[in-house]
C-alpha angles and dihedrals in degrees: 000000000000091000089048093052095047092049097045095045087051093052092048091053095045098046127072130221121291126238123248090260092061124094121259108267099189106150112226113250089227092064104030141047091216127060102215134048113182122196125218117268112272139183113236120212113207096185116155120229093190110129089013098112119187114247131200118255123240121250112250099184137351127217127189138181115242091248093048094237092123130036124177125191117200112221129183091254105023148358119257113212131194117195109188108210087160090070103038147024117271095255091054091047093053090044091052091049093054091045089058097049089050090053093050124092093249127111092223093178091061089051099048107027101059088044091054094048095046087053091046090050088053096048096038107028094173106048096109096201093312103117101176093116092056093047090049087056093050094050093050096047093043091061092060097050113112110264098247092051092044092053090049091048090047093051090048095048094043096053097036094049093046092213098313112144134190135031118286123138094232107132090263121100115231127202092257094048089051093051091048089055089073093038103056098111092047101037105031110008138251128235146237120342140158139186143191135193128188130181144148114025089001094058122079088216095040086238130107121273116188126188131189123190110203114205110190137156106266097195130259091287099028091255091147087068090064088061104051109149145188110200123196113202102203104197133190132250115315097024131090115243112224143185124227126197113208134090135327112272097017114125100184120087123245098157121014145168123195131203092260090062095256109147121194133178131179126225130183118248121183122218100167093242122150114256116259124171103161105111091002129126131227103253091201091061091042086056090053091051091049093051088049094049108028125081102192139033098248092055092048094046093047091050093054094045090050089053095043096108090056095061130097101225133025115251147160124236120195106211124188142170132170092281106031147036125200142161116216102214097202111193109188091180115115097166124125090247092061134079084218092212122164119178144167100240123203134170093281096052111116110247125219117287114287097012121106139180109208105191117087117214093029142085137201131203127193130165095288140066115258107185124112112270093018125127108278114237091139104076091024088060115056096199094056093047094048094048089049089052093049090051092047092052101040093046090055096052093091132035092229130020129214127200087261091054090049090053089050093051094047095047097036100114121079117236092205090095131044105306112180141153094317094063127089089207115035145142084280094064108118098177141331122225122200123183119193112198090192094067099013093236127148113209121190131177109203119202107231128213090272088068135240117337134196114260095011119206120248125220128208109236130194122234 
């Protein structure tokens, strides 16, 4: 309670009054020691996406490995990658992926390496060039990655690094640095994210719409925006093929959609637990495994919840299929100070005391657990609470929401002013992924190297 008081009072002092167009941010007395939390002044953009259908991008250039196991198409906003696990073993696929990246006119080291060290400096502010603690984490986590993914990652890192070892920020990628590129969420941490799903009476089509906003460090020069990627894992018989949306060269899954229509996206959720990685699994690779093996949302969600105590960090995963929508609230904390609750939340799950979601046939996720009895990082974190309130208010503005309406909600805030952790759409937004079950269309807006823009353009992407 004391932590909650301090954080909320700090937020109230730092943030200025809201406009009449903003939601009501009154904090329920049952979950807060203050009565009013006021967000920073923002500019709202009520641009309508109706009639503004997403269109596919042209292919500018195609690259392929000699064995055909990897094909990469360069588009104006992103790279589209095909990894053919149906035609080769995992190590060969990973090697082929690295071969193609090396053949492309892209200084991949200048994309990935600065990003890695910026994240390392954030997680380990006092290393002073001695990266043994990071290497130790990489070794421990690597040992827990499922064998096929590890072989793929080994092939990729071995070829891409060209034999370089160790960790030095020197414009050359080492074996360890390449491995770390696919372990950032598990080894270091991600950032702010949110998600919304509507269906049934709340959906204009009656079918499910799911939206996932990915907030992600873009690098000091937005260099990560030059490597936006959609990666298709083409699997052999008995396995689901799936598409991941992330960064070129990253082999874990943060947002994925398999060929059974199961959508899953990961969001951080803080529980305050001490970091432990010995004997722990990479939850981003376990999510990949679940998409590959599970044919429905419930099975995937139950699997991730069951594994939650084996993960490094606590997190949420929104999981949908045509029939269901869940949030796997995965609490990795096993300390004596935590309730330790992990749960597969749905629209009927009781929420923590004093918190309400007022829109039937819909579900919202921010970077906090919401279920009754869970660790409370919602009201203790002003940014999470404000974003939850915004989603709650804006989702309720119309009786039914179309894909165009969802796009308007998740891009409503202008980024021309200070737009921080309390905004759904901000300078941190790396991309937004929207999947429409009625049409089977996947729409994504990719932030480019110029940074986040008001009213971004959505692209139709194959999966």
